[in-house]
C-alpha positions in Angstrom: 25.8 -24.6 23.1 26.8 -28.3 23.5 29.1 -30.3 21.2 26.3 -31.5 18.9 25.0 -28.0 18.5 28.5 -26.8 17.5 28.9 -29.7 15.1 25.5 -29.0 13.5 26.4 -25.3 12.9 29.6 -26.4 11.1 27.6 -28.8 8.9 25.2 -26.2 7.6 27.5 -24.8 4.9 28.0 -28.2 3.1 24.2 -28.6 3.0 23.8 -25.1 1.5 26.5 -25.9 -1.1 24.7 -29.1 -2.1 21.4 -27.4 -2.5 23.0 -24.9 -4.9 23.3 -27.8 -7.4 21.1 -27.7 -10.5 17.4 -28.3 -9.9 17.7 -31.2 -12.3 19.4 -33.2 -9.5 16.4 -33.0 -7.2 14.2 -35.7 -8.8 17.2 -38.1 -8.8 17.8 -37.4 -5.1 14.2 -37.8 -4.2 14.0 -41.1 -6.1 17.2 -42.5 -4.6 16.1 -41.6 -1.1 13.2 -44.1 -1.4 15.8 -47.0 -1.3 16.5 -46.2 2.4 13.0 -46.4 3.7 11.5 -49.2 5.7 8.4 -48.8 3.5 10.3 -49.6 0.4 11.7 -52.8 1.8 8.5 -53.9 3.4 6.6 -53.3 0.1 9.2 -55.4 -1.7 9.4 -58.1 0.9 6.1 -59.9 0.0 7.4 -60.3 -3.6 10.6 -61.9 -2.3 8.8 -64.0 0.3 5.9 -65.2 -1.9 7.6 -65.4 -5.3 11.3 -65.9 -4.9 12.9 -67.0 -1.7 10.9 -67.2 1.6 13.9 -67.8 3.8 15.6 -64.7 2.5 12.4 -62.8 2.8 12.1 -63.6 6.5 15.7 -62.7 7.2 15.6 -59.5 5.3 12.3 -58.5 6.9 13.6 -59.1 10.4 16.8 -57.2 9.7 14.8 -54.2 8.4 12.4 -54.2 11.3 15.1 -54.5 13.9 17.1 -51.7 12.2 14.0 -49.5 11.9 13.0 -50.2 15.6 16.5 -49.3 17.0 16.5 -46.2 14.8 13.2 -45.0 16.1 14.3 -45.6 19.7 17.6 -43.8 19.1 15.8 -40.8 17.7 13.7 -40.6 20.8 16.7 -41.0 23.1 18.7 -38.2 21.4 16.0 -35.6 20.5 18.2 -33.9 17.8 17.0 -31.5 15.1 17.0 -31.6 11.4 18.9 -29.0 9.4 15.9 -27.0 8.2 14.6 -26.8 11.8 17.5 -24.6 12.9 18.3 -22.6 9.8 15.7 -21.1 7.5 18.3 -20.9 4.8 18.1 -24.7 4.4 15.4 -25.7 2.0 13.4 -28.8 3.1 13.0 -30.5 -0.2 11.5 -33.5 1.7 9.7 -32.4 4.8 10.0 -34.8 7.7 7.7 -33.5 10.4 7.2 -35.2 13.7 10.4 -37.2 14.0 13.9 -36.2 15.1 17.1 -36.3 12.9 19.8 -38.3 14.6 20.5 -41.0 13.5 19.3 -41.0 9.9 16.7 -43.8 9.4 17.2 -43.9 5.6 21.0 -44.3 6.1 20.6 -47.0 8.8 17.8 -49.0 7.2 19.3 -48.7 3.7 22.7 -49.9 5.0 21.3 -52.9 6.9 18.8 -53.9 4.2 21.0 -53.4 1.1 24.1 -54.9 2.7 22.0 -57.9 3.7 20.9 -58.4 0.1 24.5 -58.0 -1.1 25.7 -60.6 1.4 23.0 -63.0 0.1 24.1 -62.5 -3.5 27.7 -62.9 -2.5 29.0 -61.4 -5.7 31.4 -58.5 -6.2 28.9 -56.6 -8.4 26.4 -56.9 -5.5 28.8 -55.4 -3.0 29.7 -52.5 -5.3 26.1 -51.8 -6.3 25.1 -51.9 -2.6 27.8 -49.5 -1.6 26.8 -47.1 -4.4 23.1 -47.2 -3.4 24.0 -46.6 0.2 26.3 -43.7 -0.7 23.6 -42.1 -2.9 20.9 -42.5 -0.2 23.2 -40.8 2.3 24.0 -38.0 -0.1 20.3 -37.5 -1.0 19.3 -37.1 2.7 21.9 -34.3 3.2 21.0 -32.7 -0.2 17.2 -32.7 0.7 18.0 -30.8 3.8 16.5 -33.3 6.3 19.8 -34.6 7.7 23.3 -33.4 8.8 26.3 -35.3 7.6 26.8 -36.6 11.1 23.2 -38.0 11.0 23.9 -40.2 8.0 27.3 -41.3 9.3 25.7 -42.4 12.5 23.0 -44.1 10.6 25.4 -46.1 8.5 27.4 -47.2 11.5 24.3 -48.2 13.5 23.0 -50.0 10.5 26.2 -52.0 10.1 26.2 -52.7 13.9 22.6 -54.0 13.7 23.4 -56.2 10.7 26.5 -57.7 12.3 24.6 -58.5 15.5 21.7 -60.1 13.5 24.1 -62.2 11.4 26.0 -63.3 14.5 22.9 -64.3 16.5 20.7 -65.5 13.6 21.8 -69.1 13.4 21.9 -70.0 17.1 18.7 -68.0 17.8 16.9 -69.8 15.0 18.1 -73.2 16.2 16.9 -72.4 19.7 13.6 -70.9 18.5 12.7 -74.0 16.4 13.2 -76.3 19.4 10.5 -74.6 21.3 6.8 -75.5 21.2 4.5 -73.1 19.4 3.0 -71.4 22.5 6.5 -70.6 23.7 7.3 -69.1 20.2 4.2 -67.0 20.3 4.9 -65.8 23.8 8.4 -65.0 22.8 7.1 -63.0 19.8 5.0 -60.9 22.1 7.9 -60.5 24.5 10.3 -59.3 21.7 7.6 -56.9 20.5 7.0 -55.6 24.0 10.7 -55.1 24.6 10.8 -52.7 21.6 7.9 -50.7 23.0 9.4 -50.7 26.5 12.7 -49.4 25.1 10.9 -46.5 23.3 9.1 -45.6 26.5 12.3 -45.6 28.5 14.1 -43.5 25.8 11.4 -40.9 25.9 11.0 -40.8 29.7 13.8 -38.3 30.4 12.0 -35.8 28.1 8.7 -35.7 29.9 7.2 -32.2 29.4 9.8 -31.4 26.8 8.9 -28.7 24.1 11.0 -27.7 21.1 13.5 -24.8 21.6 12.5 -21.5 20.1 15.5 -21.8 17.7 13.7 -24.7 16.0 11.1 -22.3 14.6 11.2 -23.9 11.2 10.4 -27.4 12.5 6.7 -27.3 12.1 4.7 -29.8 14.1 6.7 -32.1 16.4 5.1 -34.8 18.5 8.0 -35.6 20.8 6.0 -38.0 23.0 4.3 -39.9 20.1 5.0 -43.6 19.9 2.9 -44.2 16.8 5.8 -45.4 14.7 7.2 -47.7 17.4 3.7 -49.2 18.0 3.3 -49.9 14.3 6.8 -51.5 14.2 6.1 -53.5 17.3 2.9 -54.9 15.9 4.6 -55.8 12.6 7.5 -57.5 14.5 5.0 -59.6 16.5 3.1 -60.6 13.4 6.3 -61.5 11.5 7.7 -63.6 14.3 4.4 -65.3 15.1 3.5 -65.8 11.4 6.9 -67.3 10.7 6.5 -69.7 13.6 3.1 -70.8 12.5 4.3 -71.2 8.9 7.2 -73.4 10.1 4.7 -75.7 11.8 2.6 -75.9 8.6 5.5 -77.0 6.6 6.3 -74.0 4.4 5.8 -73.6 0.7 7.5 -73.6 -2.6 7.9 -70.1 -4.0 8.8 -71.3 -7.5 6.3 -71.8 -10.3 5.1 -70.3 -13.5 5.5 -66.5 -13.9 1.7 -66.2 -14.2 1.1 -67.9 -10.9 3.7 -65.8 -9.2 2.1 -62.6 -10.6 -1.3 -63.8 -9.4 0.1 -64.4 -5.9 1.5 -60.9 -5.8 -1.7 -59.3 -7.0 -4.0 -61.1 -4.7 -1.7 -60.9 -1.7 -1.1 -57.2 -2.2 -4.8 -56.5 -2.7 -5.7 -58.1 0.7 -2.7 -56.4 2.4 -3.8 -53.1 1.0 -7.3 -53.6 2.4 -5.9 -54.4 5.8 -3.7 -51.4 5.7 -6.6 -49.1 4.6 -8.9 -50.5 7.3 -6.5 -49.9 10.1 -5.7 -46.4 8.8 -9.1 -45.1 7.7 -11.8 -47.3 9.2 -10.8 -48.4 12.7 -10.4 -45.8 15.6 -6.9 -44.5 15.7 -5.7 -45.8 19.0 -2.4 -47.5 20.1 -4.2 -50.9 20.4 -5.8 -50.8 16.9 -2.6 -49.6 15.3 -0.6 -52.4 16.9 -3.3 -55.0 16.0 -3.6 -53.7 12.5 0.1 -54.0 11.7 0.3 -57.3 13.5 -2.6 -58.6 11.3 -0.9 -57.2 8.2 2.3 -59.1 9.0 0.4 -62.3 9.8 -1.3 -62.1 6.4 2.0 -61.7 4.6 3.7 -64.5 6.6 1.1 -67.2 6.8 -2.4 -66.1 5.6 -1.4 -65.4 2.1 0.7 -68.5 1.5 -2.0 -70.8 2.9 -4.5 -69.0 0.6 -2.3 -69.4 -2.4 -1.8 -73.1 -1.7 -5.6 -73.7 -1.4 -6.2 -71.8 -4.6 -3.6 -73.8 -6.5 -1.3 -70.8 -7.0 1.5 -72.4 -4.9 2.5 -75.8 -3.8 3.7 -77.0 -0.4 7.4 -77.1 0.0 10.3 -78.6 2.0 10.4 -77.3 5.5 14.2 -77.8 5.6 14.7 -76.0 2.3 12.5 -73.1 3.3 14.1 -72.1 6.6 17.8 -72.8 5.9 
């Protein structure tokens, strides 16, 4: 038994204790847990990008995608179980099949995303609210039986590390990026996306032929060599970077306007986004290429396709390029 195994055994009792709480707590924990998902942020991002502040939407989106990508790679590199996989006494109130436990994605993505929003607000109430949300997300993941305490601690630390790195590199990287011609930006978008895929392949390489230990009998179906999540994130990352570059060339847009116009943007944009998502999930063949292309197209629609459509329909006006990106 290695050090992590010993740590996991010691962490089982606190999880059992939490799960003895009243059943009335469970809906709250399940609801709070949503605030740590990449899906939550990516669903909310179009509202922020199309209707409130496009610059903040881009920055938050990249922060969430980088955090989600590094989390997925770390899970593959570490191959660690979830609590209910190794102890039948732990109830899986939220079943997470097919992905490993360390570090917690909810804790990492929630920390990076919520802290980014708190930093943008710059107010004490935002920092306190953000800290409370992150704390509740971490507690919920342990209560639901899908993470050890060490998983959420590692997730918070990695989320903070990603955020600090993004904040430090953001300004010089943006300045360099905007000096390049469009074809260099598009090539760079593909390179960044490919780097994420390559990192996942390298992280998974030492586990070729790996199968779950017999002790993980409660795990259900695990697909240790599946890169579906990484492929989707890589496609989305390419689409976001490429779409932002194209939008910058087109001159950006003004996200302000009457409430009715903003609501119309959200409804129309979300409808088309939903159709793209449905097509790549239910209509197209489920291959790595179609998955990558589908998520890239979805991100391109959000970043550039929707704003151009809104402008042509009179739902949005062109804006200041300088104001939009700074």
